[in-house]
DRENNURO-665604 format. One record per residue (C-alpha): x, y, z; residue in three letters. Coordinates in steps of 0.05 Angstrom, whole numbers, padded with zeros to 5 digits, always signed. Example, Ala and Ser with C-alpha at 12.3 -4.5 7.8 and 13.67 -1.06 7.14 Angstrom:
residues 2
+00246-00090+00156ALA
+00273-00021+00143SER
//
This chain:
residues 388
-00638+00875+00265MET
-00606+00895+00199SER
-00651+00916+00143SER
-00646+00888+00072TYR
-00613+00953+00050ALA
-00561+00946+00106ASP
-00545+00875+00084LEU
-00536+00897+00012VAL
-00492+00956+00033ALA
-00449+00910+00075ALA
-00441+00860+00018ALA
-00421+00916-00030ARG
-00362+00933+00015ARG
-00333+00863+00003ASP
-00356+00844-00066ILE
-00329+00874-00131ALA
-00383+00902-00176GLU
-00367+00902-00250LEU
-00400+00949-00300GLN
-00440+00914-00356PRO
-00386+00938-00405SER
-00333+00901-00364GLU
-00375+00838-00361VAL
-00386+00839-00436GLU
-00312+00844-00448GLU
-00300+00783-00405ARG
-00354+00738-00435LEU
-00323+00672-00451GLY
-00269+00680-00398ASP
-00315+00679-00337VAL
-00376+00639-00317THR
-00436+00685-00316VAL
-00493+00665-00271ILE
-00564+00692-00275ASP
-00593+00686-00204VAL
-00663+00712-00221ARG
-00727+00673-00215GLU
-00749+00628-00273PRO
-00802+00676-00298ASP
-00751+00733-00302GLU
-00700+00688-00337TYR
-00751+00665-00389GLU
-00764+00738-00408ALA
-00691+00747-00429GLY
-00620+00737-00406THR
-00547+00747-00425VAL
-00526+00697-00479ALA
-00486+00640-00449GLY
-00507+00655-00377ALA
-00522+00596-00331ARG
-00588+00601-00295HIS
-00584+00583-00221ILE
-00640+00617-00183PRO
-00621+00652-00119ARG
-00664+00606-00077GLY
-00623+00544-00096VAL
-00555+00575-00108LEU
-00521+00553-00044GLU
-00550+00483-00046SER
-00530+00468-00118THR
-00469+00509-00135ILE
-00418+00459-00109GLU
-00444+00404-00154ARG
-00451+00449-00215GLN
-00386+00489-00206LEU
-00340+00450-00160PRO
-00278+00492-00177ASP
-00278+00547-00124ARG
-00224+00586-00159ASN
-00259+00597-00226GLN
-00280+00669-00239PRO
-00355+00680-00230LEU
-00399+00740-00246VAL
-00470+00740-00218LEU
-00527+00784-00239PHE
-00600+00795-00221CYS
-00650+00848-00245ALA
-00621+00908-00210GLY
-00557+00886-00175GLY
-00579+00876-00102SER
-00596+00802-00101ARG
-00533+00785-00140SER
-00486+00822-00093VAL
-00517+00784-00034LEU
-00511+00719-00072ALA
-00438+00734-00088ALA
-00425+00747-00014ALA
-00455+00679+00003SER
-00410+00644-00048LEU
-00350+00681-00020ARG
-00368+00654+00049ALA
-00372+00584+00019MET
-00300+00590-00005GLY
-00308+00615-00077TYR
-00249+00662-00086THR
-00264+00701-00149ASP
-00336+00724-00147VAL
-00364+00790-00172ALA
-00433+00821-00183SER
-00456+00860-00244MET
-00475+00931-00224ALA
-00545+00950-00244GLY
-00561+00879-00263GLY
-00597+00857-00326PHE
-00639+00920-00328ASN
-00577+00963-00338ARG
-00549+00913-00388TRP
-00611+00921-00431LYS
-00616+00996-00421ASP
-00546+01003-00448GLU
-00565+00966-00511GLY
-00523+00904-00499ARG
-00543+00839-00534PRO
-00590+00791-00498TRP
-00630+00730-00517VAL
-00696+00697-00501ILE
-00674+00629-00473PRO
-00707+00566-00496LYS
-00750+00544-00438SER
-00794+00485-00420LEU
-00870+00489-00419SER
-00906+00477-00354SER
-00925+00407-00379ASP
-00852+00392-00396GLN
-00830+00417-00328ARG
-00877+00367-00296GLN
-00858+00310-00343ARG
-00783+00319-00336TYR
-00784+00341-00263ASN
-00736+00287-00239ARG
-00686+00308-00293HIS
-00692+00381-00273LEU
-00673+00363-00202LEU
-00606+00335-00225LEU
-00553+00390-00229PRO
-00518+00350-00284GLU
-00581+00356-00327VAL
-00626+00413-00303GLY
-00667+00455-00351GLU
-00607+00469-00395GLU
-00593+00395-00404GLY
-00666+00377-00414GLN
-00672+00431-00467THR
-00610+00402-00500LYS
-00642+00332-00501LEU
-00705+00360-00533LEU
-00662+00390-00588GLU
-00621+00327-00598SER
-00629+00270-00647SER
-00612+00196-00642VAL
-00616+00143-00697LEU
-00633+00072-00675LEU
-00610+00016-00719ILE
-00664-00036-00708GLY
-00730-00037-00671ALA
-00719-00106-00641GLY
-00690-00132-00576GLY
-00638-00078-00564LEU
-00674-00022-00601GLY
-00738-00031-00561SER
-00712-00012-00491PRO
-00663+00038-00520ALA
-00719+00073-00558ALA
-00767+00073-00499MET
-00717+00103-00451TYR
-00693+00155-00501LEU
-00764+00175-00516ALA
-00782+00178-00442ALA
-00720+00221-00430ALA
-00744+00271-00481GLY
-00694+00262-00537VAL
-00728+00306-00589GLY
-00719+00265-00652THR
-00713+00190-00657LEU
-00698+00158-00724GLY
-00712+00083-00729ILE
-00685+00038-00784VAL
-00718-00031-00792ASP
-00746-00066-00853TYR
-00778-00124-00815ASP
-00850-00137-00792ALA
-00872-00157-00722VAL
-00871-00233-00712ASP
-00898-00273-00653PRO
-00827-00296-00637SER
-00807-00223-00626ASN
-00854-00213-00567LEU
-00811-00251-00517GLN
-00762-00193-00515ARG
-00781-00136-00563GLN
-00823-00093-00516ILE
-00840-00040-00568LEU
-00890-00089-00598HIS
-00952-00127-00577GLY
-00998-00182-00602VAL
-01043-00132-00637ASP
-00983-00110-00679ARG
-00965-00177-00709ILE
-00953-00168-00784GLY
-00945-00092-00776MET
-00879-00061-00799PRO
-00835-00054-00737LYS
-00821+00019-00750VAL
-00895+00035-00750GLU
-00907-00006-00687SER
-00849+00031-00655ALA
-00878+00098-00676ARG
-00945+00082-00643GLU
-00913+00059-00578THR
-00864+00117-00572LEU
-00914+00171-00592THR
-00962+00145-00538ALA
-00905+00146-00488LEU
-00881+00217-00504ASN
-00914+00262-00556PRO
-00856+00311-00549ASP
-00813+00264-00590VAL
-00812+00265-00666LYS
-00806+00195-00695ILE
-00773+00188-00764VAL
-00780+00119-00795THR
-00738+00083-00847TYR
-00774+00019-00867PRO
-00715-00006-00908GLU
-00655-00052-00900ARG
-00592-00012-00883LEU
-00541-00020-00939SER
-00477+00010-00965ALA
-00520+00049-01015ASP
-00565+00083-00964ASN
-00526+00083-00899ALA
-00496+00153-00907LEU
-00563+00182-00929ARG
-00600+00152-00870ILE
-00548+00164-00816MET
-00529+00235-00836SER
-00550+00291-00790GLY
-00560+00252-00726TYR
-00522+00268-00662ASP
-00513+00196-00639VAL
-00523+00128-00671ILE
-00547+00070-00628VAL
-00533+00003-00661ASP
-00583-00050-00642GLY
-00570-00094-00701GLY
-00569-00169-00690ASP
-00517-00189-00742ASN
-00444-00176-00759PHE
-00456-00148-00829PRO
-00498-00091-00800THR
-00448-00077-00744ARG
-00389-00068-00793TYR
-00430-00026-00840LEU
-00455+00020-00784VAL
-00385+00027-00756ASN
-00355+00046-00822ASP
-00410+00095-00840ALA
-00403+00128-00772SER
-00330+00140-00788LEU
-00349+00173-00854HIS
-00399+00218-00818LEU
-00358+00226-00754ARG
-00419+00211-00711ILE
-00410+00176-00644PRO
-00435+00104-00643LEU
-00463+00066-00584VAL
-00453-00008-00595HIS
-00492-00065-00564GLY
-00495-00139-00577SER
-00527-00200-00544ILE
-00517-00275-00549PHE
-00555-00326-00508ARG
-00539-00303-00436PHE
-00484-00253-00452GLU
-00483-00181-00474GLY
-00433-00127-00493GLN
-00435-00052-00499ALA
-00385+00002-00518SER
-00381+00073-00547VAL
-00340+00089-00609PHE
-00323+00162-00620VAL
-00294+00168-00690PRO
-00219+00180-00691TYR
-00216+00197-00617GLU
-00215+00126-00593GLY
-00222+00055-00618PRO
-00276+00036-00668CYS
-00311-00031-00674TYR
-00259-00057-00723ARG
-00203-00040-00674CYS
-00232-00095-00630ILE
-00259-00141-00684PHE
-00221-00126-00749PRO
-00259-00176-00792GLN
-00326-00211-00788PRO
-00322-00282-00761PRO
-00343-00342-00803PRO
-00418-00353-00799PRO
-00412-00418-00760GLU
-00380-00378-00703LEU
-00431-00321-00706ALA
-00503-00346-00705PRO
-00557-00294-00694ASN
-00611-00296-00640CYS
-00658-00335-00686ALA
-00607-00390-00690GLU
-00576-00390-00621ALA
-00631-00362-00576GLY
-00628-00306-00526VAL
-00655-00296-00455LEU
-00713-00247-00463GLY
-00692-00199-00409VAL
-00620-00194-00433LEU
-00632-00142-00488PRO
-00670-00100-00437GLY
-00606-00094-00396ILE
-00559-00080-00454ILE
-00608-00035-00491GLY
-00617+00006-00427SER
-00542+00013-00422VAL
-00541+00038-00494GLN
-00595+00090-00479ALA
-00555+00114-00419LEU
-00491+00120-00459GLU
-00528+00159-00513ALA
-00557+00208-00463ILE
-00488+00218-00431LYS
-00459+00233-00500LEU
-00515+00283-00515LEU
-00507+00319-00449LEU
-00431+00314-00445GLY
-00434+00286-00375ILE
-00402+00228-00339GLY
-00351+00177-00363ASP
-00376+00140-00424THR
-00356+00071-00448LEU
-00310+00101-00501ALA
-00245+00062-00498GLY
-00279+00007-00457LYS
-00319-00056-00472LEU
-00373-00074-00421LEU
-00384-00149-00418VAL
-00444-00177-00381TYR
-00458-00249-00361ASP
-00531-00257-00341ALA
-00523-00326-00311LEU
-00468-00303-00264GLU
-00497-00233-00256GLN
-00428-00206-00271ASP
-00407-00141-00304PHE
-00336-00133-00328GLN
-00305-00073-00362THR
-00246-00085-00408VAL
-00202-00028-00432LYS
-00193-00026-00508VAL
-00146+00018-00547ARG
-00147+00046-00617ARG
-00108+00003-00665ASN
-00056+00042-00704ALA
-00064-00008-00760ASP
-00140-00012-00758CYS
-00167-00025-00828PRO
-00223+00026-00816ALA
-00199+00084-00772CYS
-00123+00086-00777SER
-00126+00144-00827ASP
-00177+00199-00812PRO
-00168+00227-00882ASP
-00187+00161-00914SER
-00249+00130-00884PRO
-00264+00058-00903PRO
-00302+00038-00965GLU
-00373+00018-00946LEU
-00384-00056-00959VAL
-00446-00099-00958ASP
-00431-00167-00927TYR
-00477-00225-00944ASP
-00504-00270-00889PRO
-00440-00311-00891THR
-00401-00247-00876CYS
-00369-00247-00945ALA
-00367-00179-00979PRO
-00413-00167-01037ARG
-00385-00130-01096PRO
-00411-00059-01104ARG
-00391+00008-01132GLN
-00342+00050-01093THR
-00376+00104-01050VAL
//
């Protein structure tokens, strides 16, 4: 039976070993993988290295790095585990795999730059365990979520499920804009609130619910009506905007402000038994006005208070919005950018319609000239205001 030393020696005959100086020169051109255990990784690593522990390397590498021809450099503490790991990847069909001679110990001894990675606490590892098991998320993605921020427009029907799933997922900062108070008629669908919160400002009710759900999340409240005067101030600095507004004036204002700030916008809307969702990435695809250039007359656009809505419907569309926001934050999957998802609850039917950017769009046709922010009154007529 071969000893561990014999196995390492055999692997070294087939696997290229790069000096730390050579690896440093190639940073950015190769994928560097730290195969050490979590406690070793948390004590320090090469900046930009992906952490895939040796024990799960073979079982996860194909999902994380499906291109078998991309150049890979593996390292461990001293260079033995990584050369064996590289040999295993070579046997799996990866064609350009090397090991770093001397491992991370030599890297540090030679005075090369290294970082303390941001890592999850033991409680966070337990809370987000099911995310950590997903190669598309993992610890790196979960850390990214905890460092991310999402602004929710509205703490009502759509904002409630979106906020709860974003908070549960560990999105680090949630901003919530809503000037209204909890009303008994809200409780049929707005799951952030309860009977004991009637009369309470919705943003405060939302804060209580979300903090109880996940104390990791910082809740920032804006108990004010979104307007052309405050939209840029409120929306600035967030990574993604989730629009859960229930009226056309708000949708147009949020769309136009997102173009000013170049922040991706996740759209959702509901009406009786039907819902829609989309993602608008400023100047990379269509915006809301590319699909709906002007607000409809009020008689064609009643809100939920006037037309009614099935209570479970916003739960479905709001959950879709939360999912799209998470995909945007993590940079995974295929979002609804360039598509409009249309849902019919009575028929239990989802349809996806492709939409394109309008070269003559009144809002996004010229990236150097974002639209003037306008306050529409309830009849969807613009109110006069000063130019922003």
